VEXMIKOL-564863 format. One record per residue (C-alpha): x, y, z; residue number from 1. Coordinates in steps of 0.2 Angstrom, whole numbers, plus 5000, padded with zeros to 4 digits. Example, Ala and Ser with C-alpha at 12.3 -4.5 7.8 and 13.67 -1.06 7.14 Angstrom:
<r c1="5062" c2="4978" c3="5039" seq="1"/>
<r c1="5068" c2="4995" c3="5036" seq="2"/>
END
This chain:
<r c1="5000" c2="5001" c3="5000" seq="1"/>
<r c1="5015" c2="5011" c3="5004" seq="2"/>
<r c1="5021" c2="5011" c3="4986" seq="3"/>
<r c1="5004" c2="5013" c3="4979" seq="4"/>
<r c1="5004" c2="5029" c3="4989" seq="5"/>
<r c1="5019" c2="5034" c3="4980" seq="6"/>
<r c1="5016" c2="5029" c3="4965" seq="7"/>
<r c1="5012" c2="5042" c3="4951" seq="8"/>
<r c1="4998" c2="5038" c3="4940" seq="9"/>
<r c1="4991" c2="5048" c3="4925" seq="10"/>
<r c1="4973" c2="5052" c3="4925" seq="11"/>
<r c1="4962" c2="5044" c3="4915" seq="12"/>
<r c1="4959" c2="5055" c3="4897" seq="13"/>
<r c1="4941" c2="5056" c3="4900" seq="14"/>
<r c1="4942" c2="5065" c3="4918" seq="15"/>
<r c1="4948" c2="5084" c3="4915" seq="16"/>
<r c1="4960" c2="5090" c3="4929" seq="17"/>
<r c1="4955" c2="5101" c3="4944" seq="18"/>
<r c1="4966" c2="5116" c3="4949" seq="19"/>
<r c1="4963" c2="5122" c3="4965" seq="20"/>
<r c1="4964" c2="5141" c3="4965" seq="21"/>
<r c1="4966" c2="5146" c3="4982" seq="22"/>
<r c1="4962" c2="5141" c3="5000" seq="23"/>
<r c1="4947" c2="5151" c3="5003" seq="24"/>
<r c1="4944" c2="5149" c3="5021" seq="25"/>
<r c1="4945" c2="5137" c3="5037" seq="26"/>
<r c1="4929" c2="5133" c3="5046" seq="27"/>
<r c1="4931" c2="5129" c3="5065" seq="28"/>
<r c1="4914" c2="5125" c3="5075" seq="29"/>
<r c1="4912" c2="5131" c3="5091" seq="30"/>
<r c1="4900" c2="5132" c3="5106" seq="31"/>
<r c1="4903" c2="5149" c3="5110" seq="32"/>
<r c1="4903" c2="5161" c3="5096" seq="33"/>
<r c1="4905" c2="5177" c3="5105" seq="34"/>
<r c1="4920" c2="5172" c3="5114" seq="35"/>
<r c1="4927" c2="5164" c3="5098" seq="36"/>
<r c1="4925" c2="5181" c3="5089" seq="37"/>
<r c1="4932" c2="5191" c3="5104" seq="38"/>
<r c1="4947" c2="5178" c3="5104" seq="39"/>
<r c1="4951" c2="5180" c3="5086" seq="40"/>
<r c1="4948" c2="5199" c3="5085" seq="41"/>
<r c1="4960" c2="5200" c3="5101" seq="42"/>
<r c1="4973" c2="5192" c3="5088" seq="43"/>
<r c1="4970" c2="5206" c3="5076" seq="44"/>
<r c1="4956" c2="5197" c3="5064" seq="45"/>
<r c1="4941" c2="5207" c3="5058" seq="46"/>
<r c1="4925" c2="5203" c3="5060" seq="47"/>
<r c1="4919" c2="5202" c3="5041" seq="48"/>
<r c1="4900" c2="5197" c3="5043" seq="49"/>
<r c1="4888" c2="5186" c3="5053" seq="50"/>
<r c1="4873" c2="5177" c3="5048" seq="51"/>
<r c1="4862" c2="5161" c3="5052" seq="52"/>
<r c1="4860" c2="5148" c3="5039" seq="53"/>
<r c1="4846" c2="5135" c3="5038" seq="54"/>
<r c1="4836" c2="5126" c3="5026" seq="55"/>
<r c1="4838" c2="5111" c3="5016" seq="56"/>
<r c1="4850" c2="5117" c3="5004" seq="57"/>
<r c1="4863" c2="5120" c3="5020" seq="58"/>
<r c1="4856" c2="5101" c3="5025" seq="59"/>
<r c1="4863" c2="5093" c3="5008" seq="60"/>
<r c1="4879" c2="5102" c3="5010" seq="61"/>
<r c1="4883" c2="5097" c3="5025" seq="62"/>
<r c1="4874" c2="5081" c3="5028" seq="63"/>
<r c1="4865" c2="5084" c3="5042" seq="64"/>
<r c1="4846" c2="5086" c3="5043" seq="65"/>
<r c1="4837" c2="5102" c3="5052" seq="66"/>
<r c1="4853" c2="5112" c3="5052" seq="67"/>
<r c1="4851" c2="5130" c3="5058" seq="68"/>
<r c1="4868" c2="5137" c3="5065" seq="69"/>
<r c1="4876" c2="5154" c3="5067" seq="70"/>
<r c1="4890" c2="5159" c3="5057" seq="71"/>
<r c1="4902" c2="5174" c3="5059" seq="72"/>
<r c1="4916" c2="5176" c3="5046" seq="73"/>
<r c1="4933" c2="5182" c3="5052" seq="74"/>
<r c1="4948" c2="5189" c3="5040" seq="75"/>
<r c1="4965" c2="5193" c3="5043" seq="76"/>
<r c1="4970" c2="5212" c3="5040" seq="77"/>
<r c1="4977" c2="5209" c3="5024" seq="78"/>
<r c1="4962" c2="5201" c3="5017" seq="79"/>
<r c1="4970" c2="5185" c3="5012" seq="80"/>
<r c1="4965" c2="5173" c3="5026" seq="81"/>
<r c1="4948" c2="5169" c3="5033" seq="82"/>
<r c1="4940" c2="5159" c3="5047" seq="83"/>
<r c1="4924" c2="5153" c3="5047" seq="84"/>
<r c1="4915" c2="5153" c3="5065" seq="85"/>
<r c1="4901" c2="5140" c3="5066" seq="86"/>
<r c1="4889" c2="5137" c3="5080" seq="87"/>
<r c1="4878" c2="5125" c3="5077" seq="88"/>
<r c1="4861" c2="5127" c3="5086" seq="89"/>
<r c1="4853" c2="5112" c3="5077" seq="90"/>
<r c1="4857" c2="5098" c3="5078" seq="91"/>
<r c1="4867" c2="5095" c3="5092" seq="92"/>
<r c1="4884" c2="5086" c3="5089" seq="93"/>
<r c1="4896" c2="5078" c3="5101" seq="94"/>
<r c1="4908" c2="5086" c3="5112" seq="95"/>
<r c1="4925" c2="5086" c3="5107" seq="96"/>
<r c1="4941" c2="5086" c3="5119" seq="97"/>
<r c1="4944" c2="5105" c3="5122" seq="98"/>
<r c1="4961" c2="5097" c3="5130" seq="99"/>
<r c1="4967" c2="5088" c3="5117" seq="100"/>
<r c1="4985" c2="5088" c3="5114" seq="101"/>
<r c1="4993" c2="5096" c3="5098" seq="102"/>
<r c1="4997" c2="5077" c3="5091" seq="103"/>
<r c1="4978" c2="5072" c3="5091" seq="104"/>
<r c1="4973" c2="5066" c3="5073" seq="105"/>
<r c1="4963" c2="5080" c3="5064" seq="106"/>
<r c1="4965" c2="5099" c3="5060" seq="107"/>
<r c1="4975" c2="5103" c3="5077" seq="108"/>
<r c1="4981" c2="5122" c3="5073" seq="109"/>
<r c1="4979" c2="5136" c3="5062" seq="110"/>
<r c1="4996" c2="5149" c3="5061" seq="111"/>
<r c1="4994" c2="5166" c3="5060" seq="112"/>
<r c1="5010" c2="5176" c3="5056" seq="113"/>
<r c1="5010" c2="5190" c3="5068" seq="114"/>
<r c1="5022" c2="5207" c3="5072" seq="115"/>
<r c1="5024" c2="5205" c3="5092" seq="116"/>
<r c1="5022" c2="5187" c3="5100" seq="117"/>
<r c1="5024" c2="5194" c3="5117" seq="118"/>
<r c1="5009" c2="5207" c3="5115" seq="119"/>
<r c1="4999" c2="5193" c3="5106" seq="120"/>
<r c1="5001" c2="5181" c3="5120" seq="121"/>
<r c1="4997" c2="5195" c3="5134" seq="122"/>
<r c1="4981" c2="5199" c3="5123" seq="123"/>
<r c1="4977" c2="5178" c3="5122" seq="124"/>
<r c1="4980" c2="5177" c3="5142" seq="125"/>
<r c1="4969" c2="5193" c3="5145" seq="126"/>
<r c1="4955" c2="5182" c3="5135" seq="127"/>
<r c1="4958" c2="5167" c3="5147" seq="128"/>
<r c1="4968" c2="5159" c3="5135" seq="129"/>
<r c1="4986" c2="5149" c3="5137" seq="130"/>
<r c1="5000" c2="5144" c3="5131" seq="131"/>
<r c1="5001" c2="5126" c3="5126" seq="132"/>
<r c1="5021" c2="5126" c3="5129" seq="133"/>
<r c1="5033" c2="5139" c3="5127" seq="134"/>
<r c1="5038" c2="5154" c3="5117" seq="135"/>
<r c1="5054" c2="5146" c3="5107" seq="136"/>
<r c1="5066" c2="5154" c3="5095" seq="137"/>
<r c1="5067" c2="5144" c3="5080" seq="138"/>
<r c1="5083" c2="5144" c3="5069" seq="139"/>
<r c1="5086" c2="5161" c3="5072" seq="140"/>
<r c1="5073" c2="5165" c3="5059" seq="141"/>
<r c1="5054" c2="5163" c3="5070" seq="142"/>
<r c1="5049" c2="5166" c3="5087" seq="143"/>
<r c1="5033" c2="5152" c3="5087" seq="144"/>
<r c1="5022" c2="5146" c3="5102" seq="145"/>
<r c1="5004" c2="5137" c3="5103" seq="146"/>
<r c1="4990" c2="5147" c3="5112" seq="147"/>
<r c1="4974" c2="5138" c3="5119" seq="148"/>
<r c1="4959" c2="5148" c3="5115" seq="149"/>
<r c1="4941" c2="5144" c3="5118" seq="150"/>
<r c1="4935" c2="5127" c3="5117" seq="151"/>
<r c1="4953" c2="5121" c3="5114" seq="152"/>
<r c1="4956" c2="5128" c3="5099" seq="153"/>
<r c1="4973" c2="5128" c3="5095" seq="154"/>
<r c1="4982" c2="5143" c3="5087" seq="155"/>
<r c1="5002" c2="5143" c3="5083" seq="156"/>
<r c1="5007" c2="5160" c3="5083" seq="157"/>
<r c1="5024" c2="5165" c3="5071" seq="158"/>
<r c1="5035" c2="5180" c3="5073" seq="159"/>
<r c1="5048" c2="5182" c3="5060" seq="160"/>
<r c1="5064" c2="5189" c3="5066" seq="161"/>
<r c1="5078" c2="5185" c3="5053" seq="162"/>
END
């Protein structure tokens, strides 16, 4: 199986190739939408808009019945990166582990390039967040750390220093 994963095969000539144009956004499901918006605003993201979504088309897209959710779209100051914060009102989902370690399978963190890691960490702590490990210098190029925000969301902060 490992050899099959590394092998390159040519697509069938009847199938058109699709090309990814860009990454549009990352979706994060939360229980407390207001706290998540405040956390990401503290990091410098800007609230782009909020909406409530429901209906058959939403049900079909997400593969659930009776969906009603509140959504907040946050964007980075440069306008290139976006986070979609989603609070499902119905149906209720399974509880996740807000203390899951960084090596738990699945999407575990989102990274933001920042200009001042010490100020960012202080702001996260002021909002009830915490450092996961330590602020560390990496190869004289970055200062990095993981912080944990509301509901266990892990964010990597990266300050370029060299």
